[in-house]
C-alpha positions in Angstrom: 0.0 0.0 0.1 1.2 3.6 -0.6 2.7 5.4 1.9 0.7 8.2 1.3 -2.5 6.1 1.5 -1.6 4.9 4.7 -1.4 8.6 6.0 -4.9 9.3 5.1 -5.9 6.4 7.2 -3.9 7.0 10.1 -5.6 10.5 10.3 -8.9 9.5 9.6 -8.6 7.1 12.7 -7.2 9.4 14.5 -10.1 11.7 14.0 -12.5 9.1 14.6 -10.8 8.7 18.1 -10.3 11.7 18.9 -14.3 12.3 18.3 -15.5 9.4 20.2 -13.4 10.8 23.3 -14.7 14.3 23.1 -17.9 13.0 23.6 -17.6 10.9 25.9 -16.2 13.8 27.8 -18.8 16.4 26.9 -21.3 14.2 27.7 -20.2 12.9 31.1 -19.6 16.6 31.9 -23.3 17.7 31.1 -24.7 14.8 33.2 -22.9 15.4 36.1 -23.6 18.9 36.5 -24.5 19.6 39.6 -24.3 23.1 41.8 -23.0 22.5 45.2 -24.6 25.1 47.1 -24.8 26.9 50.7 -28.8 27.2 52.1 -28.5 30.9 51.0 -27.3 30.2 47.6 -29.9 27.8 47.3 -32.6 30.1 48.4 -31.3 32.7 46.3 -32.2 30.8 43.3 -35.2 31.6 41.1 -38.3 30.0 42.1 -40.7 27.7 39.6 -37.4 25.6 38.8 -36.1 22.0 39.7 -32.3 22.1 39.8 -29.9 19.1 40.6 -27.9 20.1 43.6 -25.5 19.0 46.2 -26.4 21.1 49.1 -24.9 21.5 53.1 -26.2 23.0 56.0 -26.5 22.2 60.0 -29.5 19.8 60.7 -31.6 21.8 63.4 -34.1 19.9 65.7 -37.1 21.6 65.5 -38.6 20.1 62.8 -36.7 16.6 62.7 -39.3 14.0 61.7 -37.6 10.3 61.6 -40.5 7.7 60.6 -41.2 4.5 62.7 -39.7 2.5 60.1 -36.0 4.4 60.6 -36.3 5.2 56.6 -35.9 8.6 55.8 -36.0 11.9 57.5 -38.0 15.5 57.3 -35.6 18.4 58.9 -35.1 22.0 58.6 -31.4 22.3 56.8 -29.8 25.9 58.6 -27.0 27.6 56.5 -23.7 27.7 58.4 -22.8 31.2 58.4 -26.7 32.4 58.5 -28.7 31.1 61.0 -31.9 33.0 59.2 -31.3 31.1 56.1 -33.2 27.6 56.5 -34.8 25.1 53.8 -36.9 22.5 54.5 -35.4 19.2 53.6 -37.5 15.4 52.7 -35.2 12.7 52.4 -36.8 8.6 52.1 -33.4 6.2 52.3 -31.4 5.1 55.0 -30.2 7.2 57.6 -26.4 7.5 58.6 -25.7 6.5 62.6 -24.1 10.1 62.8 -27.2 12.0 61.7 -28.7 14.4 64.7 -29.7 17.8 65.0 -26.3 20.1 64.7 -24.5 17.9 62.5 -23.4 19.2 59.2 -24.8 17.3 56.5 -24.8 17.2 52.6 -27.8 16.2 50.8 -28.1 15.6 46.9 -31.2 16.1 45.2 -33.9 18.3 43.8 -34.1 21.8 44.4 -38.2 22.9 43.9 -38.7 26.8 45.9 -37.9 26.3 49.8 -37.9 22.5 49.9 -35.3 20.4 49.0 -36.3 16.3 47.8 -32.8 14.7 48.7 -31.6 11.5 47.4 -28.7 11.3 48.9 -27.8 12.3 53.1 -24.3 12.2 53.8 -23.3 13.4 57.5 -20.1 15.2 57.6 -17.4 12.7 59.7 -16.0 14.8 62.9 -12.1 15.2 62.9 -10.2 12.6 65.0 -7.5 15.7 64.7 -6.8 18.5 67.0 -5.5 21.9 66.5 -2.4 22.2 68.6 -0.7 25.7 70.1 1.1 26.8 66.6 -2.1 25.9 64.6 -1.2 22.7 63.5 -3.8 19.3 63.3 -2.7 16.7 65.4 -3.9 13.3 66.3 -5.0 13.8 69.8 -2.5 13.0 72.5 0.5 13.7 70.4 3.5 14.8 72.0 6.1 14.7 69.6 6.9 18.1 67.8 
């Protein structure tokens, strides 16, 4: 086969592979597009539209309801920095053991006005490290320098 013909075949094959990889990257990014918001930002979004989002905040004791079945929870999520900003969350899945009032959580789901329908509920794990006198994070009981 002449070298000129081989060059065109390689160029076409390379273009097809590049187009396929480009398509996979673009479709993967668009499917995983999700806002990561605090409560204040979520409440500022336009009303009347559903937005997939990941929200974080602090669980309030007021309004916390757990069904007898043990699955799910309805609760109020408060903005970590502005306690006047709150949103109602409805969640129907398995609730983590560390879920309780005052704990920081991340919920994923759909925002509809002032209600958030969560499909994922994650609690923030407490840090097992503590700051020393210089502000460095150290394990409890650490005596080294």
